[in-house]
TORKOL-4160 file (C-alpha; in steps of 0.2 Angstrom, whole numbers, padded with zeros to 4 digits, m for minus):
467
<pt num="1" X="m0028" Y="m0116" Z="m0104"/>
<pt num="2" X="m0018" Y="m0119" Z="m0120"/>
<pt num="3" X="m0002" Y="m0128" Z="m0122"/>
<pt num="4" X="0007" Y="m0112" Z="m0124"/>
<pt num="5" X="0001" Y="m0107" Z="m0106"/>
<pt num="6" X="0006" Y="m0123" Z="m0099"/>
<pt num="7" X="0024" Y="m0122" Z="m0107"/>
<pt num="8" X="0025" Y="m0103" Z="m0102"/>
<pt num="9" X="0020" Y="m0108" Z="m0084"/>
<pt num="10" X="0032" Y="m0123" Z="m0083"/>
<pt num="11" X="0046" Y="m0112" Z="m0089"/>
<pt num="12" X="0044" Y="m0099" Z="m0075"/>
<pt num="13" X="0042" Y="m0113" Z="m0063"/>
<pt num="14" X="0059" Y="m0120" Z="m0068"/>
<pt num="15" X="0066" Y="m0102" Z="m0067"/>
<pt num="16" X="0059" Y="m0100" Z="m0050"/>
<pt num="17" X="0067" Y="m0116" Z="m0044"/>
<pt num="18" X="0084" Y="m0112" Z="m0049"/>
<pt num="19" X="0082" Y="m0095" Z="m0041"/>
<pt num="20" X="0075" Y="m0102" Z="m0025"/>
<pt num="21" X="0087" Y="m0117" Z="m0024"/>
<pt num="22" X="0101" Y="m0104" Z="m0026"/>
<pt num="23" X="0095" Y="m0092" Z="m0014"/>
<pt num="24" X="0090" Y="m0105" Z="m0001"/>
<pt num="25" X="0108" Y="m0113" Z="m0002"/>
<pt num="26" X="0119" Y="m0097" Z="m0005"/>
<pt num="27" X="0113" Y="m0080" Z="m0003"/>
<pt num="28" X="0095" Y="m0079" Z="0005"/>
<pt num="29" X="0083" Y="m0066" Z="m0003"/>
<pt num="30" X="0069" Y="m0059" Z="0006"/>
<pt num="31" X="0056" Y="m0050" Z="m0006"/>
<pt num="32" X="0047" Y="m0037" Z="0003"/>
<pt num="33" X="0032" Y="m0029" Z="m0005"/>
<pt num="34" X="0027" Y="m0012" Z="0001"/>
<pt num="35" X="0010" Y="m0005" Z="m0003"/>
<pt num="36" X="m0004" Y="0006" Z="0002"/>
<pt num="37" X="m0018" Y="0016" Z="m0004"/>
<pt num="38" X="m0015" Y="0035" Z="m0009"/>
<pt num="39" X="m0007" Y="0046" Z="0004"/>
<pt num="40" X="m0002" Y="0032" Z="0015"/>
<pt num="41" X="0016" Y="0036" Z="0014"/>
<pt num="42" X="0024" Y="0021" Z="0004"/>
<pt num="43" X="0039" Y="0031" Z="m0003"/>
<pt num="44" X="0043" Y="0039" Z="0014"/>
<pt num="45" X="0041" Y="0022" Z="0022"/>
<pt num="46" X="0054" Y="0014" Z="0011"/>
<pt num="47" X="0066" Y="0028" Z="0011"/>
<pt num="48" X="0066" Y="0029" Z="0029"/>
<pt num="49" X="0068" Y="0010" Z="0031"/>
<pt num="50" X="0083" Y="0010" Z="0020"/>
<pt num="51" X="0091" Y="0024" Z="0028"/>
<pt num="52" X="0089" Y="0017" Z="0045"/>
<pt num="53" X="0095" Y="0000" Z="0040"/>
<pt num="54" X="0111" Y="0007" Z="0032"/>
<pt num="55" X="0114" Y="0018" Z="0048"/>
<pt num="56" X="0106" Y="0008" Z="0062"/>
<pt num="57" X="0109" Y="0020" Z="0077"/>
<pt num="58" X="0090" Y="0023" Z="0079"/>
<pt num="59" X="0085" Y="0005" Z="0078"/>
<pt num="60" X="0086" Y="m0002" Z="0096"/>
<pt num="61" X="0072" Y="m0014" Z="0093"/>
<pt num="62" X="0080" Y="m0022" Z="0079"/>
<pt num="63" X="0088" Y="m0037" Z="0088"/>
<pt num="64" X="0098" Y="m0043" Z="0073"/>
<pt num="65" X="0106" Y="m0026" Z="0070"/>
<pt num="66" X="0121" Y="m0032" Z="0082"/>
<pt num="67" X="0124" Y="m0046" Z="0069"/>
<pt num="68" X="0126" Y="m0035" Z="0054"/>
<pt num="69" X="0143" Y="m0030" Z="0049"/>
<pt num="70" X="0139" Y="m0020" Z="0034"/>
<pt num="71" X="0125" Y="m0015" Z="0024"/>
<pt num="72" X="0125" Y="m0008" Z="0007"/>
<pt num="73" X="0115" Y="m0004" Z="m0009"/>
<pt num="74" X="0116" Y="m0015" Z="m0025"/>
<pt num="75" X="0109" Y="m0015" Z="m0042"/>
<pt num="76" X="0092" Y="m0024" Z="m0041"/>
<pt num="77" X="0090" Y="m0041" Z="m0050"/>
<pt num="78" X="0076" Y="m0036" Z="m0062"/>
<pt num="79" X="0084" Y="m0027" Z="m0076"/>
<pt num="80" X="0067" Y="m0021" Z="m0083"/>
<pt num="81" X="0060" Y="m0014" Z="m0067"/>
<pt num="82" X="0064" Y="0005" Z="m0063"/>
<pt num="83" X="0075" Y="0008" Z="m0048"/>
<pt num="84" X="0068" Y="0016" Z="m0032"/>
<pt num="85" X="0075" Y="0033" Z="m0032"/>
<pt num="86" X="0082" Y="0032" Z="m0014"/>
<pt num="87" X="0095" Y="0045" Z="m0015"/>
<pt num="88" X="0083" Y="0058" Z="m0023"/>
<pt num="89" X="0069" Y="0054" Z="m0010"/>
<pt num="90" X="0082" Y="0055" Z="0005"/>
<pt num="91" X="0088" Y="0072" Z="m0002"/>
<pt num="92" X="0070" Y="0079" Z="m0003"/>
<pt num="93" X="0066" Y="0073" Z="0015"/>
<pt num="94" X="0083" Y="0078" Z="0023"/>
<pt num="95" X="0090" Y="0092" Z="0013"/>
<pt num="96" X="0091" Y="0111" Z="0016"/>
<pt num="97" X="0074" Y="0114" Z="0010"/>
<pt num="98" X="0064" Y="0098" Z="0016"/>
<pt num="99" X="0049" Y="0093" Z="0007"/>
<pt num="100" X="0038" Y="0078" Z="0003"/>
<pt num="101" X="0044" Y="0067" Z="m0013"/>
<pt num="102" X="0033" Y="0062" Z="m0026"/>
<pt num="103" X="0021" Y="0047" Z="m0022"/>
<pt num="104" X="0022" Y="0030" Z="m0030"/>
<pt num="105" X="0016" Y="0030" Z="m0048"/>
<pt num="106" X="0023" Y="0013" Z="m0055"/>
<pt num="107" X="0032" Y="m0003" Z="m0048"/>
<pt num="108" X="0050" Y="0000" Z="m0043"/>
<pt num="109" X="0063" Y="m0010" Z="m0034"/>
<pt num="110" X="0078" Y="m0008" Z="m0023"/>
<pt num="111" X="0091" Y="m0021" Z="m0017"/>
<pt num="112" X="0098" Y="m0019" Z="0000"/>
<pt num="113" X="0111" Y="m0032" Z="0006"/>
<pt num="114" X="0118" Y="m0036" Z="0023"/>
<pt num="115" X="0134" Y="m0045" Z="0028"/>
<pt num="116" X="0129" Y="m0055" Z="0044"/>
<pt num="117" X="0138" Y="m0064" Z="0056"/>
<pt num="118" X="0130" Y="m0081" Z="0059"/>
<pt num="119" X="0124" Y="m0084" Z="0078"/>
<pt num="120" X="0126" Y="m0100" Z="0088"/>
<pt num="121" X="0141" Y="m0111" Z="0094"/>
<pt num="122" X="0147" Y="m0114" Z="0076"/>
<pt num="123" X="0145" Y="m0096" Z="0070"/>
<pt num="124" X="0162" Y="m0091" Z="0070"/>
<pt num="125" X="0168" Y="m0106" Z="0060"/>
<pt num="126" X="0155" Y="m0102" Z="0045"/>
<pt num="127" X="0160" Y="m0084" Z="0042"/>
<pt num="128" X="0149" Y="m0070" Z="0036"/>
<pt num="129" X="0134" Y="m0074" Z="0026"/>
<pt num="130" X="0126" Y="m0061" Z="0013"/>
<pt num="131" X="0107" Y="m0059" Z="0015"/>
<pt num="132" X="0098" Y="m0048" Z="0001"/>
<pt num="133" X="0083" Y="m0038" Z="0004"/>
<pt num="134" X="0073" Y="m0034" Z="m0012"/>
<pt num="135" X="0061" Y="m0020" Z="m0009"/>
<pt num="136" X="0046" Y="m0019" Z="m0021"/>
<pt num="137" X="0037" Y="m0003" Z="m0022"/>
<pt num="138" X="0020" Y="m0003" Z="m0031"/>
<pt num="139" X="0004" Y="0007" Z="m0030"/>
<pt num="140" X="m0010" Y="0000" Z="m0018"/>
<pt num="141" X="m0023" Y="0006" Z="m0031"/>
<pt num="142" X="m0016" Y="m0008" Z="m0043"/>
<pt num="143" X="m0018" Y="m0020" Z="m0029"/>
<pt num="144" X="m0036" Y="m0017" Z="m0028"/>
<pt num="145" X="m0038" Y="m0023" Z="m0046"/>
<pt num="146" X="m0033" Y="m0041" Z="m0041"/>
<pt num="147" X="m0052" Y="m0041" Z="m0035"/>
<pt num="148" X="m0057" Y="m0039" Z="m0052"/>
<pt num="149" X="m0050" Y="m0056" Z="m0058"/>
<pt num="150" X="m0065" Y="m0066" Z="m0052"/>
<pt num="151" X="m0079" Y="m0053" Z="m0057"/>
<pt num="152" X="m0087" Y="m0052" Z="m0073"/>
<pt num="153" X="m0090" Y="m0035" Z="m0082"/>
<pt num="154" X="m0108" Y="m0036" Z="m0077"/>
<pt num="155" X="m0104" Y="m0040" Z="m0058"/>
<pt num="156" X="m0091" Y="m0026" Z="m0058"/>
<pt num="157" X="m0103" Y="m0013" Z="m0067"/>
<pt num="158" X="m0117" Y="m0017" Z="m0055"/>
<pt num="159" X="m0107" Y="m0014" Z="m0040"/>
<pt num="160" X="m0099" Y="0002" Z="m0046"/>
<pt num="161" X="m0115" Y="0009" Z="m0053"/>
<pt num="162" X="m0124" Y="0006" Z="m0036"/>
<pt num="163" X="m0111" Y="0016" Z="m0025"/>
<pt num="164" X="m0109" Y="0030" Z="m0037"/>
<pt num="165" X="m0123" Y="0042" Z="m0032"/>
<pt num="166" X="m0115" Y="0043" Z="m0015"/>
<pt num="167" X="m0098" Y="0048" Z="m0020"/>
<pt num="168" X="m0092" Y="0065" Z="m0029"/>
<pt num="169" X="m0092" Y="0065" Z="m0049"/>
<pt num="170" X="m0105" Y="0050" Z="m0048"/>
<pt num="171" X="m0120" Y="0060" Z="m0054"/>
<pt num="172" X="m0111" Y="0068" Z="m0068"/>
<pt num="173" X="m0106" Y="0051" Z="m0075"/>
<pt num="174" X="m0123" Y="0044" Z="m0073"/>
<pt num="175" X="m0131" Y="0059" Z="m0082"/>
<pt num="176" X="m0119" Y="0055" Z="m0096"/>
<pt num="177" X="m0122" Y="0037" Z="m0096"/>
<pt num="178" X="m0141" Y="0040" Z="m0097"/>
<pt num="179" X="m0139" Y="0051" Z="m0112"/>
<pt num="180" X="m0127" Y="0039" Z="m0122"/>
<pt num="181" X="m0134" Y="0026" Z="m0133"/>
<pt num="182" X="m0126" Y="0010" Z="m0128"/>
<pt num="183" X="m0133" Y="m0001" Z="m0142"/>
<pt num="184" X="m0126" Y="0011" Z="m0156"/>
<pt num="185" X="m0111" Y="0006" Z="m0166"/>
<pt num="186" X="m0095" Y="0010" Z="m0157"/>
<pt num="187" X="m0088" Y="0027" Z="m0160"/>
<pt num="188" X="m0072" Y="0030" Z="m0152"/>
<pt num="189" X="m0077" Y="0047" Z="m0146"/>
<pt num="190" X="m0091" Y="0042" Z="m0136"/>
<pt num="191" X="m0081" Y="0027" Z="m0128"/>
<pt num="192" X="m0068" Y="0041" Z="m0123"/>
<pt num="193" X="m0081" Y="0052" Z="m0116"/>
<pt num="194" X="m0088" Y="0039" Z="m0104"/>
<pt num="195" X="m0070" Y="0034" Z="m0099"/>
<pt num="196" X="m0065" Y="0051" Z="m0096"/>
<pt num="197" X="m0080" Y="0055" Z="m0085"/>
<pt num="198" X="m0078" Y="0039" Z="m0076"/>
<pt num="199" X="m0059" Y="0044" Z="m0072"/>
<pt num="200" X="m0065" Y="0062" Z="m0066"/>
<pt num="201" X="m0078" Y="0052" Z="m0054"/>
<pt num="202" X="m0063" Y="0041" Z="m0048"/>
<pt num="203" X="m0051" Y="0054" Z="m0045"/>
<pt num="204" X="m0064" Y="0065" Z="m0036"/>
<pt num="205" X="m0069" Y="0050" Z="m0025"/>
<pt num="206" X="m0050" Y="0047" Z="m0021"/>
<pt num="207" X="m0047" Y="0065" Z="m0016"/>
<pt num="208" X="m0063" Y="0064" Z="m0004"/>
<pt num="209" X="m0056" Y="0050" Z="0005"/>
<pt num="210" X="m0064" Y="0035" Z="m0002"/>
<pt num="211" X="m0052" Y="0020" Z="m0004"/>
<pt num="212" X="m0060" Y="0008" Z="m0017"/>
<pt num="213" X="m0057" Y="0017" Z="m0033"/>
<pt num="214" X="m0053" Y="0004" Z="m0045"/>
<pt num="215" X="m0048" Y="0000" Z="m0059"/>
<pt num="216" X="m0032" Y="0007" Z="m0052"/>
<pt num="217" X="m0024" Y="0011" Z="m0068"/>
<pt num="218" X="m0036" Y="0024" Z="m0073"/>
<pt num="219" X="m0029" Y="0034" Z="m0058"/>
<pt num="220" X="m0011" Y="0030" Z="m0062"/>
<pt num="221" X="m0010" Y="0025" Z="m0080"/>
<pt num="222" X="0008" Y="0027" Z="m0083"/>
<pt num="223" X="0013" Y="0023" Z="m0102"/>
<pt num="224" X="m0005" Y="0015" Z="m0104"/>
<pt num="225" X="m0013" Y="0033" Z="m0104"/>
<pt num="226" X="m0025" Y="0034" Z="m0119"/>
<pt num="227" X="m0025" Y="0016" Z="m0124"/>
<pt num="228" X="m0041" Y="0006" Z="m0128"/>
<pt num="229" X="m0037" Y="m0005" Z="m0113"/>
<pt num="230" X="m0040" Y="0010" Z="m0102"/>
<pt num="231" X="m0055" Y="0017" Z="m0112"/>
<pt num="232" X="m0070" Y="0008" Z="m0105"/>
<pt num="233" X="m0083" Y="0012" Z="m0090"/>
<pt num="234" X="m0096" Y="0003" Z="m0081"/>
<pt num="235" X="m0113" Y="0001" Z="m0090"/>
<pt num="236" X="m0131" Y="m0007" Z="m0086"/>
<pt num="237" X="m0131" Y="m0026" Z="m0089"/>
<pt num="238" X="m0139" Y="m0031" Z="m0105"/>
<pt num="239" X="m0136" Y="m0042" Z="m0121"/>
<pt num="240" X="m0127" Y="m0029" Z="m0132"/>
<pt num="241" X="m0125" Y="m0034" Z="m0150"/>
<pt num="242" X="m0108" Y="m0037" Z="m0157"/>
<pt num="243" X="m0099" Y="m0020" Z="m0163"/>
<pt num="244" X="m0110" Y="m0009" Z="m0151"/>
<pt num="245" X="m0103" Y="0003" Z="m0138"/>
<pt num="246" X="m0110" Y="m0007" Z="m0124"/>
<pt num="247" X="m0103" Y="m0024" Z="m0131"/>
<pt num="248" X="m0085" Y="m0015" Z="m0133"/>
<pt num="249" X="m0085" Y="m0009" Z="m0115"/>
<pt num="250" X="m0087" Y="m0027" Z="m0109"/>
<pt num="251" X="m0073" Y="m0033" Z="m0121"/>
<pt num="252" X="m0060" Y="m0019" Z="m0115"/>
<pt num="253" X="m0064" Y="m0024" Z="m0097"/>
<pt num="254" X="m0059" Y="m0041" Z="m0101"/>
<pt num="255" X="m0043" Y="m0035" Z="m0109"/>
<pt num="256" X="m0039" Y="m0025" Z="m0095"/>
<pt num="257" X="m0040" Y="m0040" Z="m0084"/>
<pt num="258" X="m0030" Y="m0051" Z="m0096"/>
<pt num="259" X="m0017" Y="m0039" Z="m0102"/>
<pt num="260" X="m0014" Y="m0027" Z="m0086"/>
<pt num="261" X="m0020" Y="m0036" Z="m0070"/>
<pt num="262" X="m0015" Y="m0054" Z="m0073"/>
<pt num="263" X="0003" Y="m0049" Z="m0079"/>
<pt num="264" X="0005" Y="m0038" Z="m0064"/>
<pt num="265" X="0000" Y="m0053" Z="m0052"/>
<pt num="266" X="0011" Y="m0065" Z="m0061"/>
<pt num="267" X="0028" Y="m0054" Z="m0063"/>
<pt num="268" X="0027" Y="m0045" Z="m0047"/>
<pt num="269" X="0015" Y="m0049" Z="m0033"/>
<pt num="270" X="0015" Y="m0067" Z="m0034"/>
<pt num="271" X="0034" Y="m0067" Z="m0030"/>
<pt num="272" X="0032" Y="m0058" Z="m0014"/>
<pt num="273" X="0039" Y="m0066" Z="0003"/>
<pt num="274" X="0033" Y="m0053" Z="0016"/>
<pt num="275" X="0022" Y="m0038" Z="0014"/>
<pt num="276" X="0019" Y="m0021" Z="0021"/>
<pt num="277" X="0001" Y="m0013" Z="0020"/>
<pt num="278" X="0002" Y="0006" Z="0024"/>
<pt num="279" X="m0015" Y="0014" Z="0030"/>
<pt num="280" X="m0020" Y="0031" Z="0032"/>
<pt num="281" X="m0032" Y="0028" Z="0046"/>
<pt num="282" X="m0031" Y="0045" Z="0053"/>
<pt num="283" X="m0036" Y="0052" Z="0036"/>
<pt num="284" X="m0051" Y="0040" Z="0034"/>
<pt num="285" X="m0057" Y="0045" Z="0052"/>
<pt num="286" X="m0056" Y="0062" Z="0047"/>
<pt num="287" X="m0066" Y="0060" Z="0031"/>
<pt num="288" X="m0081" Y="0052" Z="0040"/>
<pt num="289" X="m0089" Y="0035" Z="0044"/>
<pt num="290" X="m0092" Y="0031" Z="0026"/>
<pt num="291" X="m0074" Y="0033" Z="0020"/>
<pt num="292" X="m0068" Y="0023" Z="0036"/>
<pt num="293" X="m0081" Y="0009" Z="0031"/>
<pt num="294" X="m0074" Y="0009" Z="0014"/>
<pt num="295" X="m0056" Y="0007" Z="0020"/>
<pt num="296" X="m0061" Y="m0007" Z="0030"/>
<pt num="297" X="m0069" Y="m0016" Z="0015"/>
<pt num="298" X="m0054" Y="m0012" Z="0004"/>
<pt num="299" X="m0041" Y="m0019" Z="0016"/>
<pt num="300" X="m0051" Y="m0036" Z="0017"/>
<pt num="301" X="m0052" Y="m0036" Z="m0002"/>
<pt num="302" X="m0033" Y="m0033" Z="m0003"/>
<pt num="303" X="m0029" Y="m0046" Z="0008"/>
<pt num="304" X="m0038" Y="m0059" Z="m0001"/>
<pt num="305" X="m0026" Y="m0057" Z="m0015"/>
<pt num="306" X="m0010" Y="m0060" Z="m0004"/>
<pt num="307" X="m0012" Y="m0080" Z="m0003"/>
<pt num="308" X="m0006" Y="m0078" Z="0015"/>
<pt num="309" X="0002" Y="m0093" Z="0024"/>
<pt num="310" X="0017" Y="m0104" Z="0024"/>
<pt num="311" X="0021" Y="m0114" Z="0009"/>
<pt num="312" X="0030" Y="m0131" Z="0010"/>
<pt num="313" X="0048" Y="m0132" Z="0005"/>
<pt num="314" X="0044" Y="m0141" Z="m0012"/>
<pt num="315" X="0029" Y="m0129" Z="m0015"/>
<pt num="316" X="0041" Y="m0114" Z="m0012"/>
<pt num="317" X="0054" Y="m0121" Z="m0023"/>
<pt num="318" X="0041" Y="m0123" Z="m0037"/>
<pt num="319" X="0036" Y="m0105" Z="m0037"/>
<pt num="320" X="0020" Y="m0106" Z="m0027"/>
<pt num="321" X="0025" Y="m0093" Z="m0014"/>
<pt num="322" X="0014" Y="m0088" Z="0000"/>
<pt num="323" X="0016" Y="m0072" Z="0010"/>
<pt num="324" X="0023" Y="m0076" Z="0027"/>
<pt num="325" X="0022" Y="m0061" Z="0037"/>
<pt num="326" X="0010" Y="m0045" Z="0034"/>
<pt num="327" X="0013" Y="m0029" Z="0043"/>
<pt num="328" X="m0003" Y="m0018" Z="0044"/>
<pt num="329" X="0004" Y="0000" Z="0049"/>
<pt num="330" X="m0006" Y="0015" Z="0052"/>
<pt num="331" X="0005" Y="0029" Z="0046"/>
<pt num="332" X="0007" Y="0047" Z="0053"/>
<pt num="333" X="0008" Y="0042" Z="0071"/>
<pt num="334" X="0018" Y="0058" Z="0073"/>
<pt num="335" X="0002" Y="0068" Z="0070"/>
<pt num="336" X="m0005" Y="0063" Z="0087"/>
<pt num="337" X="0003" Y="0064" Z="0105"/>
<pt num="338" X="0011" Y="0048" Z="0111"/>
<pt num="339" X="m0003" Y="0045" Z="0124"/>
<pt num="340" X="m0015" Y="0042" Z="0109"/>
<pt num="341" X="m0004" Y="0030" Z="0099"/>
<pt num="342" X="m0011" Y="0014" Z="0108"/>
<pt num="343" X="m0028" Y="0020" Z="0103"/>
<pt num="344" X="m0023" Y="0022" Z="0085"/>
<pt num="345" X="m0015" Y="0004" Z="0085"/>
<pt num="346" X="m0031" Y="m0003" Z="0092"/>
<pt num="347" X="m0042" Y="0005" Z="0079"/>
<pt num="348" X="m0031" Y="0000" Z="0066"/>
<pt num="349" X="m0031" Y="m0018" Z="0072"/>
<pt num="350" X="m0050" Y="m0018" Z="0074"/>
<pt num="351" X="m0052" Y="m0010" Z="0057"/>
<pt num="352" X="m0042" Y="m0025" Z="0049"/>
<pt num="353" X="m0049" Y="m0038" Z="0060"/>
<pt num="354" X="m0058" Y="m0047" Z="0046"/>
<pt num="355" X="m0042" Y="m0047" Z="0035"/>
<pt num="356" X="m0030" Y="m0051" Z="0049"/>
<pt num="357" X="m0040" Y="m0066" Z="0055"/>
<pt num="358" X="m0040" Y="m0073" Z="0037"/>
<pt num="359" X="m0022" Y="m0071" Z="0037"/>
<pt num="360" X="m0019" Y="m0079" Z="0054"/>
<pt num="361" X="m0029" Y="m0094" Z="0049"/>
<pt num="362" X="m0020" Y="m0097" Z="0034"/>
<pt num="363" X="m0003" Y="m0098" Z="0043"/>
<pt num="364" X="0004" Y="m0081" Z="0040"/>
<pt num="365" X="0010" Y="m0070" Z="0055"/>
<pt num="366" X="0002" Y="m0053" Z="0056"/>
<pt num="367" X="0006" Y="m0037" Z="0065"/>
<pt num="368" X="m0004" Y="m0021" Z="0067"/>
<pt num="369" X="0006" Y="m0006" Z="0072"/>
<pt num="370" X="0006" Y="0013" Z="0072"/>
<pt num="371" X="0021" Y="0021" Z="0067"/>
<pt num="372" X="0029" Y="0037" Z="0058"/>
<pt num="373" X="0042" Y="0034" Z="0045"/>
<pt num="374" X="0049" Y="0051" Z="0046"/>
<pt num="375" X="0045" Y="0061" Z="0062"/>
<pt num="376" X="0038" Y="0078" Z="0058"/>
<pt num="377" X="0033" Y="0084" Z="0075"/>
<pt num="378" X="0038" Y="0087" Z="0093"/>
<pt num="379" X="0025" Y="0085" Z="0107"/>
<pt num="380" X="0017" Y="0100" Z="0117"/>
<pt num="381" X="0003" Y="0104" Z="0129"/>
<pt num="382" X="m0010" Y="0117" Z="0125"/>
<pt num="383" X="m0016" Y="0126" Z="0140"/>
<pt num="384" X="m0035" Y="0127" Z="0141"/>
<pt num="385" X="m0047" Y="0132" Z="0155"/>
<pt num="386" X="m0052" Y="0113" Z="0157"/>
<pt num="387" X="m0035" Y="0108" Z="0158"/>
<pt num="388" X="m0020" Y="0105" Z="0146"/>
<pt num="389" X="m0023" Y="0096" Z="0130"/>
<pt num="390" X="m0009" Y="0083" Z="0123"/>
<pt num="391" X="m0004" Y="0091" Z="0106"/>
<pt num="392" X="0010" Y="0091" Z="0093"/>
<pt num="393" X="0019" Y="0104" Z="0086"/>
<pt num="394" X="0026" Y="0105" Z="0068"/>
<pt num="395" X="0029" Y="0115" Z="0053"/>
<pt num="396" X="0017" Y="0119" Z="0039"/>
<pt num="397" X="0022" Y="0120" Z="0020"/>
<pt num="398" X="0022" Y="0139" Z="0022"/>
<pt num="399" X="0036" Y="0138" Z="0036"/>
<pt num="400" X="0023" Y="0142" Z="0050"/>
<pt num="401" X="0026" Y="0132" Z="0066"/>
<pt num="402" X="0009" Y="0127" Z="0074"/>
<pt num="403" X="0003" Y="0117" Z="0088"/>
<pt num="404" X="m0011" Y="0105" Z="0085"/>
<pt num="405" X="m0024" Y="0095" Z="0094"/>
<pt num="406" X="m0033" Y="0083" Z="0083"/>
<pt num="407" X="m0046" Y="0077" Z="0095"/>
<pt num="408" X="m0047" Y="0062" Z="0106"/>
<pt num="409" X="m0048" Y="0045" Z="0098"/>
<pt num="410" X="m0060" Y="0034" Z="0108"/>
<pt num="411" X="m0053" Y="0020" Z="0119"/>
<pt num="412" X="m0065" Y="0007" Z="0111"/>
<pt num="413" X="m0063" Y="0006" Z="0093"/>
<pt num="414" X="m0081" Y="0001" Z="0092"/>
<pt num="415" X="m0086" Y="0018" Z="0094"/>
<pt num="416" X="m0079" Y="0023" Z="0076"/>
<pt num="417" X="m0082" Y="0005" Z="0068"/>
<pt num="418" X="m0100" Y="0002" Z="0074"/>
<pt num="419" X="m0107" Y="0019" Z="0066"/>
<pt num="420" X="m0096" Y="0016" Z="0051"/>
<pt num="421" X="m0104" Y="m0001" Z="0047"/>
<pt num="422" X="m0120" Y="0006" Z="0051"/>
<pt num="423" X="m0120" Y="0019" Z="0038"/>
<pt num="424" X="m0118" Y="0034" Z="0049"/>
<pt num="425" X="m0116" Y="0050" Z="0039"/>
<pt num="426" X="m0105" Y="0059" Z="0052"/>
<pt num="427" X="m0097" Y="0056" Z="0069"/>
<pt num="428" X="m0109" Y="0059" Z="0084"/>
<pt num="429" X="m0097" Y="0062" Z="0098"/>
<pt num="430" X="m0084" Y="0073" Z="0090"/>
<pt num="431" X="m0075" Y="0079" Z="0074"/>
<pt num="432" X="m0057" Y="0072" Z="0071"/>
<pt num="433" X="m0045" Y="0084" Z="0062"/>
<pt num="434" X="m0029" Y="0081" Z="0052"/>
<pt num="435" X="m0016" Y="0093" Z="0050"/>
<pt num="436" X="m0004" Y="0091" Z="0034"/>
<pt num="437" X="0013" Y="0094" Z="0042"/>
<pt num="438" X="0029" Y="0097" Z="0031"/>
<pt num="439" X="0046" Y="0087" Z="0034"/>
<pt num="440" X="0055" Y="0096" Z="0048"/>
<pt num="441" X="0073" Y="0101" Z="0046"/>
<pt num="442" X="0085" Y="0087" Z="0051"/>
<pt num="443" X="0103" Y="0085" Z="0053"/>
<pt num="444" X="0109" Y="0067" Z="0052"/>
<pt num="445" X="0123" Y="0063" Z="0064"/>
<pt num="446" X="0135" Y="0048" Z="0058"/>
<pt num="447" X="0128" Y="0031" Z="0061"/>
<pt num="448" X="0110" Y="0038" Z="0063"/>
<pt num="449" X="0095" Y="0037" Z="0050"/>
<pt num="450" X="0081" Y="0049" Z="0049"/>
<pt num="451" X="0070" Y="0051" Z="0066"/>
<pt num="452" X="0055" Y="0040" Z="0066"/>
<pt num="453" X="0042" Y="0032" Z="0077"/>
<pt num="454" X="0042" Y="0012" Z="0078"/>
<pt num="455" X="0051" Y="0009" Z="0062"/>
<pt num="456" X="0064" Y="m0003" Z="0072"/>
<pt num="457" X="0049" Y="m0012" Z="0078"/>
<pt num="458" X="0043" Y="m0014" Z="0060"/>
<pt num="459" X="0059" Y="m0019" Z="0053"/>
<pt num="460" X="0062" Y="m0032" Z="0067"/>
<pt num="461" X="0045" Y="m0040" Z="0063"/>
<pt num="462" X="0048" Y="m0040" Z="0044"/>
<pt num="463" X="0066" Y="m0046" Z="0043"/>
<pt num="464" X="0073" Y="m0049" Z="0061"/>
<pt num="465" X="0073" Y="m0068" Z="0059"/>
<pt num="466" X="0084" Y="m0068" Z="0044"/>
<pt num="467" X="0097" Y="m0058" Z="0053"/>
């Protein structure tokens, strides 16, 4: 570490000290990170959370709601971070032609502020206090990249190449790699061809339900698309001479970690107080045992970057924050009849057991929950010769209304996790289907946010103590 790095770190610590003292003594700030892998519903979760905190008629489990005298949106404190488009997303979900908004593609932020009446005997003497909730939205694919920091190019390449044959697009990349002379002098078209084939593989794997598809910026490049820092790919380990294609792949991997991954951790992730991890458990189950096991491993890897636990007062002032609370939420609970929700929650808890135990040991509070940020279905019973099946009814993208029975989730999560860990190719006891429902038309009454399932319990866990 050079002198400039030390000075830069000291400067950030002093800035954090000032901000922390100001927040602790005057207006507390809760910095809430929201992430999840593709299709987990981050944008809908944030939109529903904000709408239901502004109008709390559907939030009975949020005990502190009675202390909130007003809630309002303010400009976020980070002027260089795009604002989360709350109004546009809410209009998409609740407008005359409701539809799903575009998913998370970059970091964005929103500040929701509360005027809260203090509790206790002396509460009436202290007057109202202001509490700020800064919600930071970022792609879970980027979070997976934090696992690259401690892995060399050779280690990363070895792991990626080993799992490629079993994933979509892997064979195509391996054929191109075999036909490429890595010891030849670097030619940019050759590097780009490898990077493009690798990116196609990652996209195909993600579409097929795989979770660990890093580097995440290959899937969501943003303004970096086409840059050398995103033009590399895994290659077999060897001693490549300077100036060769193989050597340049390793150099660009190092640049990706230094110029993309570490700044993201420093500027955004390391400042999080509380974290939501959204998980599409139903989608992984539907994709099969291998996808479910991949999700389990990915979630364990993600948690390693959270630095969970409670930092001491001085440590928190100096900027070495730790995530105090982590909510693991299985989304799309409205795709199931309520009689299956407890089983979905149990599967989620078991799926994340390793990650959850590590966080609990470090002093963080964790909670596994099944929820629906926006309820899109009503419950129904389908008549069968063997009896009625608990189902849900919803609207498809083409406007049709359908009743759907997804299959019965097992009461014991081990019936899914054991074959997944054991490398089973398919489920032995049945198939689990997933229906893609569209948002249902909704009329919001004054004082009520969008309909949901357990968003009030999620909010109580995440911010209830601060209200």
